[in-house]
DOSESE-798647 format. One record per residue: x, y, z of N, C-alpha, C in turn; residue in one letter. Coordinates in Angstrom, 3 decimals. Example, Ala and Ser with C-alpha at 12.3 -4.5 7.8 and 13.67 -1.06 7.14 Angstrom:
<node <13.190 -5.690 7.800> <12.300 -4.500 7.800> <13.200 -3.300 7.800> 'A'>
<node <12.850 -2.250 7.080> <13.670 -1.060 7.140> <12.900 0.030 7.870> 'S'>
end
This chain:
<node <20.341 32.267 33.766> <20.923 32.360 32.445> <20.419 33.632 31.761> 'M'>
<node <21.278 34.310 31.057> <20.917 35.542 30.371> <20.126 35.232 29.104> 'R'>
<node <19.232 36.133 28.686> <18.424 35.900 27.483> <19.264 35.637 26.236> 'P'>
<node <20.422 36.306 26.123> <21.274 36.088 24.963> <21.832 34.672 24.963> 'Q'>
<node <22.193 34.176 26.115> <22.715 32.813 26.231> <21.638 31.796 25.883> 'S'>
<node <20.426 32.038 26.350> <19.321 31.132 26.056> <19.055 31.091 24.558> 'E'>
<node <19.090 32.255 23.921> <18.866 32.324 22.482> <19.957 31.565 21.745> 'F'>
<node <21.205 31.740 22.144> <22.325 31.070 21.494> <22.201 29.560 21.636> 'L'>
<node <21.843 29.091 22.808> <21.678 27.650 23.031> <20.549 27.114 22.157> 'I'>
<node <19.421 27.821 22.093> <18.304 27.381 21.257> <18.679 27.380 19.778> 'L'>
<node <19.418 28.378 19.350> <19.848 28.445 17.949> <20.771 27.289 17.606> 'A'>
<node <21.706 26.989 18.490> <22.613 25.861 18.243> <21.866 24.536 18.241> 'L'>
<node <20.915 24.391 19.130> <20.108 23.180 19.184> <19.291 23.026 17.895> 'L'>
<node <18.722 24.109 17.426> <17.939 24.063 16.185> <18.818 23.677 15.000> 'A'>
<node <20.028 24.211 14.948> <20.950 23.850 13.869> <21.342 22.387 13.941> 'L'>
<node <21.566 21.901 15.141> <21.967 20.500 15.306> <20.836 19.547 14.930> 'A'>
<node <19.591 19.908 15.232> <18.456 19.039 14.950> <17.907 19.229 13.544> 'L'>
<node <18.205 20.355 12.922> <17.647 20.668 11.613> <17.863 19.621 10.537> 'G'>
<node <19.089 19.210 10.246> <19.295 18.247 9.176> <18.608 16.909 9.410> 'P'>
<node <18.573 16.418 10.617> <17.914 15.141 10.886> <16.418 15.251 10.619> 'A'>
<node <15.819 16.332 11.042> <14.390 16.511 10.796> <14.103 16.619 9.307> 'R'>
<node <14.896 17.378 8.587> <14.677 17.531 7.152> <14.775 16.185 6.453> 'A'>
<node <15.734 15.371 6.827> <15.881 14.052 6.210> <14.680 13.173 6.535> 'A'>
<node <14.195 13.252 7.759> <13.035 12.451 8.140> <11.798 12.852 7.339> 'D'>
<node <11.620 14.132 7.117> <10.448 14.609 6.404> <10.571 14.441 4.899> 'L'>
<node <11.770 14.286 4.391> <11.988 14.187 2.959> <12.258 12.743 2.557> 'N'>
<node <11.355 11.838 2.951> <11.571 10.437 2.622> <10.874 10.028 1.330> 'D'>
<node <10.206 10.952 0.656> <9.570 10.648 -0.618> <10.617 10.790 -1.731> 'Y'>
<node <10.793 9.773 -2.558> <11.732 9.899 -3.681> <11.265 10.992 -4.653> 'P'>
<node <12.207 11.591 -5.322> <11.890 12.656 -6.276> <10.916 12.165 -7.335> 'T'>
<node <11.097 10.943 -7.827> <10.204 10.412 -8.862> <8.767 10.305 -8.354> 'A'>
<node <8.580 9.942 -7.101> <7.241 9.843 -6.536> <6.607 11.228 -6.428> 'A'>
<node <7.393 12.195 -6.007> <6.884 13.570 -5.926> <6.523 14.090 -7.322> 'R'>
<node <7.405 13.838 -8.289> <7.157 14.297 -9.657> <5.914 13.628 -10.240> 'A'>
<node <5.740 12.338 -9.998> <4.573 11.614 -10.489> <3.291 12.227 -9.933> 'D'>
<node <3.300 12.527 -8.641> <2.141 13.165 -8.016> <1.871 14.528 -8.656> 'Y'>
<node <2.922 15.319 -8.819> <2.757 16.669 -9.370> <2.232 16.607 -10.805> 'V'>
<node <2.754 15.692 -11.627> <2.265 15.584 -13.010> <0.781 15.240 -13.041> 'F'>
<node <0.371 14.260 -12.243> <-1.042 13.878 -12.195> <-1.920 14.996 -11.671> 'G'>
<node <-1.459 15.645 -10.637> <-2.203 16.757 -10.048> <-2.340 17.908 -11.039> 'C'>
<node <-1.272 18.202 -11.765> <-1.335 19.284 -12.747> <-2.327 18.965 -13.859> 'M'>
<node <-2.331 17.721 -14.316> <-3.292 17.322 -15.355> <-4.724 17.548 -14.872> 'K'>
<node <-4.963 17.244 -13.605> <-6.304 17.395 -13.045> <-6.658 18.857 -12.755> 'A'>
<node <-5.656 19.730 -12.754> <-5.887 21.126 -12.372> <-5.488 22.136 -13.436> 'N'>
<node <-5.411 21.718 -14.683> <-5.265 22.674 -15.773> <-3.881 22.877 -16.359> 'G'>
<node <-2.871 22.165 -15.891> <-1.531 22.282 -16.483> <-1.041 23.722 -16.592> 'D'>
<node <-1.196 24.485 -15.530> <-0.747 25.876 -15.535> <0.425 26.044 -14.573> 'T'>
<node <1.048 27.175 -14.634> <2.115 27.495 -13.689> <1.572 27.518 -12.256> 'R'>
<node <0.379 28.034 -12.101> <-0.249 28.055 -10.790> <-0.476 26.631 -10.276> 'L'>
<node <-0.935 25.743 -11.159> <-1.159 24.361 -10.721> <0.161 23.681 -10.356> 'S'>
<node <1.260 24.026 -11.026> <2.575 23.492 -10.654> <2.911 23.878 -9.217> 'L'>
<node <2.730 25.152 -8.899> <3.009 25.615 -7.537> <2.092 24.946 -6.518> 'D'>
<node <0.815 24.884 -6.826> <-0.154 24.295 -5.895> <0.088 22.796 -5.704> 'Q'>
<node <0.359 22.092 -6.779> <0.566 20.642 -6.700> <1.877 20.309 -6.000> 'C'>
<node <2.907 21.103 -6.227> <4.179 20.901 -5.516> <3.988 21.118 -4.024> 'S'>
<node <3.253 22.154 -3.689> <2.929 22.428 -2.291> <2.145 21.256 -1.701> 'C'>
<node <1.191 20.745 -2.458> <0.317 19.673 -1.993> <1.099 18.416 -1.620> 'S'>
<node <2.002 17.968 -2.468> <2.763 16.751 -2.148> <3.713 17.014 -0.987> 'I'>
<node <4.206 18.226 -0.869> <5.050 18.555 0.282> <4.266 18.461 1.585> 'D'>
<node <3.035 18.933 1.581> <2.188 18.848 2.772> <1.881 17.385 3.084> 'V'>
<node <1.491 16.636 2.074> <1.188 15.218 2.273> <2.397 14.493 2.854> 'I'>
<node <3.578 14.806 2.349> <4.807 14.153 2.822> <5.112 14.466 4.281> 'A'>
<node <4.634 15.590 4.786> <4.853 15.901 6.199> <3.863 15.172 7.101> 'T'>
<node <2.783 14.657 6.523> <1.741 14.006 7.303> <1.813 12.485 7.222> 'I'>
<node <2.066 11.966 6.018> <2.048 10.513 5.788> <3.445 10.046 5.377> 'V'>
<node <4.065 9.154 6.144> <5.357 8.608 5.727> <5.239 7.901 4.373> 'P'>
<node <6.318 7.884 3.630> <6.292 7.376 2.260> <5.755 5.946 2.164> 'Y'>
<node <6.164 5.071 3.059> <5.714 3.678 2.984> <4.190 3.592 3.108> 'E'>
<node <3.610 4.380 3.989> <2.150 4.373 4.153> <1.467 5.052 2.964> 'R'>
<node <2.125 6.048 2.382> <1.594 6.700 1.188> <1.491 5.693 0.044> 'Y'>
<node <2.557 4.921 -0.171> <2.562 3.911 -1.234> <1.471 2.878 -0.987> 'V'>
<node <1.352 2.420 0.252> <0.319 1.437 0.586> <-1.068 2.004 0.324> 'A'>
<node <-1.312 3.236 0.729> <-2.627 3.850 0.539> <-2.936 4.071 -0.941> 'A'>
<node <-1.946 4.486 -1.706> <-2.138 4.661 -3.146> <-2.442 3.325 -3.815> 'E'>
<node <-1.797 2.268 -3.362> <-2.061 0.928 -3.891> <-3.488 0.511 -3.566> 'T'>
<node <-3.905 0.727 -2.324> <-5.273 0.407 -1.919> <-6.264 1.201 -2.771> 'V'>
<node <-5.990 2.485 -2.976> <-6.893 3.323 -3.772> <-7.010 2.796 -5.196> 'A'>
<node <-5.912 2.352 -5.760> <-5.916 1.819 -7.118> <-6.699 0.510 -7.202> 'S'>
<node <-6.422 -0.401 -6.282> <-7.110 -1.694 -6.273> <-8.582 -1.511 -5.915> 'V'>
<node <-8.863 -0.541 -5.088> <-10.230 -0.247 -4.664> <-11.145 0.052 -5.848> 'N'>
<node <-10.578 0.560 -6.918> <-11.354 0.924 -8.095> <-11.678 -0.286 -8.977> 'Q'>
<node <-11.047 -1.411 -8.699> <-11.275 -2.614 -9.495> <-12.644 -3.213 -9.165> 'Q'>
<node <-13.371 -3.626 -10.182> <-14.658 -4.259 -9.914> <-14.457 -5.702 -9.436> 'P'>
<node <-15.483 -6.268 -8.892> <-15.453 -7.680 -8.528> <-14.811 -7.955 -7.186> 'G'>
<node <-14.330 -9.190 -7.040> <-13.817 -9.659 -5.757> <-12.550 -8.938 -5.313> 'Q'>
<node <-11.675 -8.643 -6.249> <-10.424 -7.980 -5.878> <-10.711 -6.629 -5.235> 'V'>
<node <-11.517 -5.828 -5.884> <-11.877 -4.525 -5.330> <-12.657 -4.656 -4.036> 'G'>
<node <-13.535 -5.644 -3.976> <-14.341 -5.850 -2.775> <-13.474 -6.215 -1.578> 'A'>
<node <-12.415 -6.972 -1.812> <-11.507 -7.332 -0.720> <-10.905 -6.080 -0.081> 'L'>
<node <-10.527 -5.150 -0.906> <-9.943 -3.919 -0.382> <-10.995 -3.026 0.264> 'M'>
<node <-12.152 -2.964 -0.332> <-13.203 -2.090 0.203> <-13.747 -2.602 1.531> 'R'>
<node <-13.619 -3.879 1.790> <-14.243 -4.471 2.974> <-13.276 -4.754 4.119> 'N'>
<node <-12.083 -4.207 4.092> <-11.160 -4.436 5.205> <-10.924 -3.139 5.963> 'T'>
<node <-10.869 -3.254 7.273> <-10.636 -2.078 8.115> <-9.271 -1.457 7.841> 'D'>
<node <-8.254 -2.295 7.660> <-6.894 -1.784 7.426> <-6.849 -0.940 6.154> 'A'>
<node <-7.493 -1.417 5.100> <-7.505 -0.673 3.837> <-8.251 0.643 4.002> 'A'>
<node <-9.391 0.597 4.692> <-10.156 1.836 4.918> <-9.351 2.833 5.750> 'R'>
<node <-8.622 2.332 6.756> <-7.802 3.218 7.584> <-6.698 3.880 6.770> 'D'>
<node <-6.062 3.109 5.885> <-5.000 3.673 5.037> <-5.557 4.764 4.140> 'M'>
<node <-6.697 4.480 3.519> <-7.308 5.487 2.639> <-7.742 6.724 3.414> 'L'>
<node <-8.260 6.506 4.600> <-8.706 7.635 5.418> <-7.530 8.546 5.790> 'Q'>
<node <-6.393 7.944 6.146> <-5.203 8.738 6.472> <-4.750 9.553 5.261> 'E'>
<node <-4.729 8.910 4.087> <-4.326 9.614 2.871> <-5.321 10.723 2.541> 'L'>
<node <-6.603 10.447 2.648> <-7.624 11.457 2.335> <-7.534 12.658 3.282> 'R'>
<node <-7.245 12.388 4.551> <-7.074 13.505 5.506> <-5.873 14.363 5.108> 'R'>
<node <-4.777 13.718 4.730> <-3.584 14.468 4.308> <-3.874 15.267 3.045> 'A'>
<node <-4.612 14.678 2.106> <-4.961 15.385 0.881> <-5.882 16.572 1.178> 'Q'>
<node <-6.783 16.397 2.118> <-7.670 17.506 2.492> <-6.875 18.651 3.122> 'A'>
<node <-5.923 18.308 3.984> <-5.068 19.340 4.582> <-4.250 20.050 3.504> 'E'>
<node <-3.735 19.294 2.551> <-2.971 19.888 1.447> <-3.860 20.807 0.602> 'A'>
<node <-5.087 20.401 0.399> <-6.031 21.224 -0.363> <-6.257 22.566 0.334> 'Q'>
<node <-6.434 22.518 1.635> <-6.669 23.748 2.396> <-5.439 24.656 2.358> 'V'>
<node <-4.264 24.075 2.519> <-3.047 24.884 2.574> <-2.558 25.396 1.222> 'R'>
<node <-2.846 24.655 0.150> <-2.169 24.940 -1.115> <-3.076 25.464 -2.236> 'C'>
<node <-4.354 25.218 -2.147> <-5.227 25.599 -3.270> <-6.164 26.732 -2.890> 'F'>
end
């Protein structure tokens, strides 16, 4: 096969697979992304730079953690802060720790890439 033919086949394949991949990676609702960005901006100075960095951050997180697992991990993180038995239940389960660890790894990667 000639190099031009190989390039054309690869280009067509990339075009055919492109929309499906984009849809798979963009499973976070706009409201969830906006909520993350607003909170992140508040924590980082409410500047134009923080808007860019926080938008980048949620985009990176979305490529690493599917939305359903993100919601579960955020819920665990919220309940984890509760004192008493409710918080202890979350802090003492392997599943909850694994969810938080996955989210924290994604946040660390986003921090490296975006800030």
